[in-house]
C-alpha positions as CSV (number, residue, x, y, z in Angstrom):
1,M,-0.4,-0.1,0.1
2,I,1.7,3.5,-0.9
3,L,0.4,5.9,1.9
4,T,-0.7,9.2,1.9
5,D,0.3,11.8,2.8
6,K,-2.2,11.9,6.3
7,K,-0.4,8.6,6.5
8,I,2.8,9.5,6.2
9,M,2.6,12.3,9.1
10,E,1.3,10.0,11.1
11,A,4.1,7.6,10.8
12,L,6.4,10.6,11.2
13,G,4.7,11.2,14.4
14,N,5.1,8.2,16.0
15,G,8.6,7.2,14.5
16,E,7.2,4.5,12.2
17,I,9.2,6.8,9.2
18,V,12.1,8.9,9.7
19,I,12.6,12.0,7.7
20,E,15.8,14.5,8.3
21,P,16.0,16.8,7.5
22,F,11.5,17.4,7.2
23,R,10.4,20.0,5.2
24,P,7.2,20.1,4.9
25,E,6.7,21.2,1.6
26,C,8.8,18.9,0.3
27,L,6.1,16.6,0.8
28,G,3.4,15.0,-1.5
29,T,-0.5,13.9,-1.8
30,N,1.7,9.6,-1.6
31,S,5.4,10.7,-0.8
32,Y,7.8,13.0,-0.8
33,D,11.2,15.2,-2.6
34,V,14.0,14.1,-1.2
35,H,17.9,15.6,-2.5
36,L,20.5,15.4,-4.1
37,G,23.7,15.4,-1.3
38,K,26.2,17.5,-0.9
39,Y,29.0,15.0,-2.3
40,L,29.9,12.5,-6.1
41,A,31.6,9.9,-6.0
42,V,33.2,9.4,-9.3
43,Y,35.1,6.4,-10.2
44,R,38.8,6.3,-11.0
45,D,38.9,3.8,-14.1
46,R,36.9,4.1,-16.7
47,V,37.3,0.6,-17.1
48,L,34.9,-1.0,-14.0
49,D,35.1,-4.3,-12.4
50,A,32.6,-6.8,-10.7
51,K,35.2,-8.6,-9.1
52,K,37.5,-6.0,-7.6
53,H,36.9,-2.6,-5.8
54,N,36.9,-0.3,-7.7
55,R,38.7,2.9,-6.9
56,V,36.1,6.4,-7.0
57,E,37.2,10.3,-5.9
58,M,34.7,12.3,-4.3
59,L,33.5,15.2,-5.0
60,E,31.7,18.5,-3.7
61,I,29.5,20.4,-4.8
62,P,30.1,24.1,-5.5
63,E,26.8,26.4,-4.8
64,E,27.5,27.5,-7.6
65,G,26.6,24.8,-8.7
66,F,28.3,21.7,-10.9
67,V,28.3,20.7,-15.3
68,L,27.8,16.9,-15.3
69,Q,30.3,15.5,-18.3
70,P,29.4,13.6,-21.0
71,G,30.8,9.5,-20.4
72,T,31.2,9.9,-16.3
73,L,29.1,8.0,-14.2
74,Y,28.5,9.8,-11.0
75,L,27.2,8.2,-7.5
76,G,24.7,10.6,-5.5
77,V,23.7,10.2,-1.9
78,T,20.6,12.2,-1.0
79,E,20.8,14.8,1.6
80,E,18.7,13.2,3.6
81,Y,18.3,10.2,6.3
82,T,15.3,8.5,6.1
83,E,14.8,5.3,8.2
84,T,11.3,2.7,7.4
85,H,10.3,0.7,11.2
86,R,6.4,-0.5,8.9
87,S,7.0,0.6,5.6
88,V,8.9,-0.9,2.4
89,P,10.6,2.7,1.4
90,F,10.9,3.4,-2.3
91,L,13.1,5.7,-4.2
92,E,11.9,6.4,-7.4
93,G,12.5,9.5,-10.0
94,K,10.4,12.8,-11.3
95,S,10.0,13.0,-14.7
96,S,11.4,16.2,-14.6
97,V,14.7,15.4,-13.7
98,G,13.7,12.2,-15.9
99,R,13.8,14.7,-19.2
100,L,17.4,16.2,-18.2
101,G,18.4,12.9,-18.5
102,I,19.3,11.5,-15.8
103,D,18.4,8.3,-13.7
104,I,17.8,8.4,-9.9
105,H,19.2,5.0,-9.7
106,A,20.0,2.4,-11.7
107,T,18.6,-0.6,-10.0
108,A,18.4,0.5,-5.7
109,G,15.1,1.9,-5.9
110,K,13.6,-1.0,-3.4
111,G,14.5,-0.6,0.8
112,D,13.3,-2.6,3.2
113,V,11.8,-2.6,6.3
114,G,13.9,-1.4,8.8
115,F,16.0,0.6,6.5
116,S,18.1,3.4,7.8
117,N,20.3,5.4,5.6
118,T,21.0,8.4,2.7
119,W,19.6,7.2,-0.8
């Protein structure tokens, strides 16, 4: 069952869901809009090997913004820390971001009950 805004607020109130920081204006009728955090990871090597640890370089997004380079895979995390103790969380992209050619996640769109972290 997808939670309505009212159910999300109830779950926030009783601790079943945690969103930090929480911004009321980001609550939709059945969703909450999260934000890109200030750090991105970029793989150092262009060719990745699933059998080994692939080294990354951490970048901090400056206040004035950051221009993404074609052909580069950027890994980011949300600004918001979340916990869900009775619900299965999902992370889905918005069409406005998708129209820019940006994928929100490649394979990790579903969390587990008890998930506690940034996305």
